[in-house]
N, C-alpha and C positions, 0 to 999 in steps of 0.2 A: 418484515425480511429485508425486502428490496427499496432501493431508492432508484427511479427514472429519472437522470438526470438530463433528458434530452426527449422531449416530444412534444410536436408541432401540433398540438390539436386544434388550432385556429383553422386550419386548410381545410378546403369545399369537403373534402372526401368525409369530412368527420360530423358534418351538415345533418341534423337531426339525430346522431347518435351517440354524441358525447357520452351522456347518461347513463348508455349502456354500457359503450367502453370503460369508462370511469368503474363501472359496478364492475365488470373482467377485472381490470386491472387488482384492484380491492382482493377481489375473491383468490387471486394468483398470488397473492402477497405481495403487492406493491403499496408499501408506508406512505411514500411521498412521489410528486411529480414535477418536475421542473418544466414550463411551457419555454423557451427560448424564442423572442422575435426575430424576424427577417428584416423588416420595414418598420416605420412608426407606425402604419396602422395596423399590423399584426403583434410589435409591441402593447398596445394599446390593449387588442386582443386577451393577451395573453396576462396581463396587470386584471383585467377584467376576470377571467377564469379563477387567479389567484383569487380574489377577494371572494370569489363567490364560493369556492371549497377549500377548506381546511387543510388540507393534506394537498394542497397545488399551489406550485411557487412560481413566481415568475422571473425571466431577463430581458431587460430591453438593450436591444441595439440595432445597428443597420447591417446587413450581410453585405459582401463583398457583392452578388450579383446587381445590387441595388443601390451602390454608389457613385455610378456614373455623374448623376447629380447632386453628389453632398455639398454642403453647405454647413457653417458655421451656425447656422441658425437650426438646424437639423439637432447638432448638439444641445444647445440651447432647450430645445424641446425632449427631447431623450433624459439629458440633467431633471427639466421639471416632471417628468413620469416615471424618475426612478425616485425621485422625492416623494409623490404622491403616496406612497405605501411602501408598508415594510415589509411587504410579500414580495418585492423586487429585493432578489439577491445577488444579481448579478449583471455584468453589461455582455451582450451576446445576442445573438450569434454574429460574432464579429470575425475579420481576418481575410484572408486572401487566396483566390480561386483563379489560376491559368491555366486551368483545363479549358474551362468556358469564354474568358474573357469576354462577360457582358460586359465588366466595367473596362474603363483605360488602367491598366497599372499601377498608374501613378494619384490615381484618383482612389485605388483600394487602398494602396500607402496611407494616404494623407487620414483616411476615415479612419485605417485600424488606427496608427498614432491616437487620430485625436478621442477615440472610444477608449484608447489604453489612457490616457491620461483622466480622462474622465472617471475613469473605475478608480484610478489613484484618489485620486479627488474627494471619491463617495467613499474610499475604503471598501471597494467592492472589489470580488474575483470577475475575469474575464471568460467566457468563453467560445475558445478559438477554431474556425474552420482554415481548413488548410488545404489544398488541391494541387499540388504540383508547382508547389511553392517552396517546399522544403527551406532552400540556400535565406530567401527573403525574411522568411518567420524565425529562423533559427539568428539570422543577424539583428533583427528586431527586439527579440526576448532578448538576445546579451546586451543590448542597451541599457532594457530594464534589472539586468539580473543583481544589482546592489540595491535595488527598489523593494515596496513590501507588495510587488506586485504578484498574485498567485493565478494560475492558468489551469483552465482543463482545456488539455487537447483532445477537442471531440472529434472521433471517425480515427484515431488514429492512424496513419498508415506508413511514418516515415521509418529511418533503422535502427537498429538498436544504439548504434552510437548516440545519433540523435534524442534516443527516449533516455539513455545514461546521462546527458548532459539537461535534458528538461527535467530528468529527477533531480540532479546535483541543484539544479535552481529552484527548486520544493514546489516545480510545477506537476498534475497530475492527468495521466490517460485515460481515454477509455475507448472501449472497441465498440461496436454495433455487431446486427447479427448475419455480417459479410464475415466473421470468424467460423461459422456454422458451414458454409458455403465449400463444396465439394473440392474446389482449387483455390481454395483461400490458402495451403500450406504455409506461405512465405509470411502471412499476418500471423498465421500461428506460431509460426518460430519466432518471432518479433517476441509476440505473447508469453510465452515460454521463458523468455528473459527476463521480464519484470514481474517483480513481486506484485503481488496484490495489495499489498500496502500502499501502493502508487498505483491503483487501480479505483476508476469509477465506473459505473455500469449505465450504461443506456440502451437506449432502441432508437433514436433518428426517425421514429413515426411521423407521417407515414411509410418511410422509406428502408433500407437495406431490412426488410423483413426475411428473418430466419428460417432455416429450415427446421421443419419441415410445411411452414406457410409462406415457402418464396414465393412470389408472383401474385399474392396477396396484398394488401394494404397490412401494413404494419401500426402496433398498438402497443401501448406499455405492459399488458397483461404477457406480450413474449418476453419480456425483460430477463424470466428465469430461464429461457431458454440460452439466451448471451451467459447468465452465468454457469448453467449447468457446464458449456464449453468450456467455459474459463476453470471450473475446478476440475476436469477432466484432464485438460493441456498441463496444469499446474501439479496436478496431482495430490487437490488438496480435496475438501468436504464441500458439499454446498453451502451449510452454514457457514463455514473459512472468510469463502465470498462473499456471503450476503452481510456477514458482522463488519469484515474489513471494509466493504466499499461502500455500507452504510456508516460506518465514522469516518471514514474520509468523506462524506456527503457534509459531514457536521464539520468538521474542519475546515473545510474550501467554503461552503456556503451558510454555515450555521445553521443547518435543519436537523432536527430530533435531536440529541444528546451524546454525551459522551459515557460508553460503558461506567458501570460500577467494577471494583476490583473482583479479578479473580485470583482464587486461589489455587486451581487447577485448570487446566484449559485444554482443547483438544484440536490436534492438527494431524488432517489425514485421519490413520488409526493408531496415533500414539500421544500418549496423556502428558501434559507437560507441567509439572510442579514449579508451581511459581514462589520459590524458598525464600530471597528475599531481595529487596532492590540497591541492599547496600555491597559495596565493592571496595577493595584497596585500591583498583584502577579505575581510570575516565578515560575512556576510550574516545578518542575522536570522532569515530564513525557508531558510536552507541549512543542512541536515543535514551537511556536511562534517566537524563535528568528533564529528558524532553517528556512528549505525551506519555511514554515508556507503553504504548501499544502495539501487541503484536497481533493479526490476523483479528482485528476489531475487538481484543480479550484488551482489557486494560491491565497492567501488573504492578502497576504504581502503589506503594504503600509504604507507610512510615514504620521506623521499628517498632512503634508500641505497636502497631499495626498486624505485626507479624503473628500469624497463628502457630498455636503448638499441632506436634504430629498427628495428633487423633482427628483433628481438624481435615488436614489432607485425606489421611486413612479412610476417614468416610465417606469423600468426594469418589476417592478412587474406587470403592466396593469391589469387584473382582478385577485384580488385573490382569488374569490371564484374558481379559475380552480383549486387548491393548497389543498391539508389535511391542510396545515398550513402554516404559513409564520414563519421562525424561527429567533430570531433576535440573531447570536452567531459567528463564526468566532473565528478567532485567538487572541480574546483581550476580554474586560469586557464590555459587551453595556453599562452599566447604566453609564460611564463615559461620553457619548454622549446622556443623560438621556433626552434630549430634543428633539432631534435628531429621536431618539426611538419613542417617545410619539408620535411626528407629523408624522410620517411613520403607527405606530399602528394604529393610528385615521382613516387614508385613507382607511387601510385593513379590520378595521369595521364597518365604513362606507359602502364599498363595499361587505359585507357578507362573508369575511375572517375569519381565526382564526386564532388565534396569539398564540405565546409561547417564552419567551426569557431566555435561560441560562445564570447563573450567578454565579460568586463565592459570591452573597449572601452581598457585601460591600458596597450596593447602598447607604444605609444612611450616609455611614462613607464617602462616598467619595463624597457624595452632600451637605454635613454636615446637612441633615435634613432629615424627615423620608418620606422617597417617598413610602411607600406602597400604603398609599389610593389611590395615583396617580395611580395603577394599577388596579383598578376598572374600568371596563367596555372597559379596550385597551388591557390587558393582558390576555389571557384565562388560561394558563398555565403558571406557573413558575419552572424552574430547577434549584436547587441549589446545589452547588457542596457541599458536604457533606465532603468527602474525608477521614477522618478522625473520630473516639469519642473523642481520643486523642488532646486538644490542643498543646501537644510538637510534637508530630506526625505532625497533621496538618502543625505546623508551617516550620517542616524541609521541608515536600512534598510541598507547594505552597510557602515558602520561605518568608513568612510576619511574624509582631507581634501576638506571639500566643495569645494576646489578642484578636483577629481576629474573634478566632473562638467563642468566645463570642458573639459578633458584630453579625456573620452568622447566629447562632442560632436566636438569635430577631428577625432580618432581617425575619426568617421564619415562627416563630411563628404571629408577625403583619401581611404578608403578606397574611397568609391563609386564614386573615376576608374578604378579597378583592378579592382572586385568590385562583384557585388550586394550589397546591403546590406539588412536588417532592423532594425527596432530593437523591442525586445521588453520589456514591462512583466508582473511577477508578477499575476496578478490577486485583490490584497489588498482590502481594504474599503475603508483609507483611501486609494488609489488611483482617481483620476481617468482612467479609459481612455479615454473619448473623449475628455480635456483632453489627455491624452499623444497619443492618434491625431493632433490636431490640430496639436500642436505639432510631432508628427517633418515633418508633411506640409508645416508653412507653414517650417521653421529647416531643417530637413535635407533632405526631400525624398530621404526611400529609402521603403522598405515599413515595416508595422508589425504586430505579433502580440503578442497576451494570452497568455500562459504559464499554465496552471492550477496551483493551489495544494494542493489538496487533491484 
């Protein structure tokens, strides 16, 4: 259920108790643990633990505290160690620490650059430590943004702006037990702005022990407390957090496996219907042609794999148990409009609520006005406005500019039969206030901004 991506099980305060600590972790639903080294000796210990336990993996690296005597020979030793075991899944813990300054800053930077280059050479991700070195860390990562470098920003405490930029560079963030501390409102606010699709779980054992165990030694079995706080802050289920972060561990470190396709998937107390992956648009911000995974659910399927309505209906069961049943996924649901109607009819007959997320091209796709058919079947239609400018809309969605007017016409007609909300993605190039005013003045329906990262 959980992957603890950062636990220093070689620390002396685990001596004699590693077996018990591991058993408690397994009993708490921890499937895998990554043990990152902090110097050459602890990296050797991390590899030894990984070789001993099939669910433990290792990272090898020199922590910034230990880079004062950095030499190229250390890099050669790390490379040999990384190549010695298939259980080594990252270079880390590496980075910069300007809080303690145990090592000269120029040595820290030299060591970080060298170890990043080693990671690229070995095709491994890096696990990054950053304490009060935001500017240098960001500048260094920017120099690698056009490479294959992938990083975990461990124990993240940067700004929302930094988080947005790091995610745009395809890096992942993780928070420790400090998000459970009573005075950590600033961290929780940052966490609120980062989608779980961009997060990993970690404990940083034996440090950063979460409430209610604060003051005691931390251990991997407490990672569920971190996950619970993430679920609370983001108003999603613990299962959503577990599935999404486990998939992220798979795609960054190669641990575990990609989930099989889901026809229905639950987010919070809503059930989503994966109608199709097909779409007449190809939005630049959509992952339809990538992993097509949301909250840890894989939505990728070919046209030949699209199930009939009865398959979805069977999985829905009693629709009244959900806040709403949402036709969504990584495709355009009106491409299978007859299937949507059949499922929606079942949901409404059994006292459920429905919503459909659409690009608003349903009439164009079906070559007729389908908006009267929304009545009594779809309680809310959420339409992707994306831009008030047809040319920008065309570039974002990679469609003919004329479909902008088609989408607006669909929205105006649909509001006669159901509740309509128009949305934009929170991209830097989109003026959300302008979009909101446009919708109010020109369409007369609701408006919402969708998070991008």
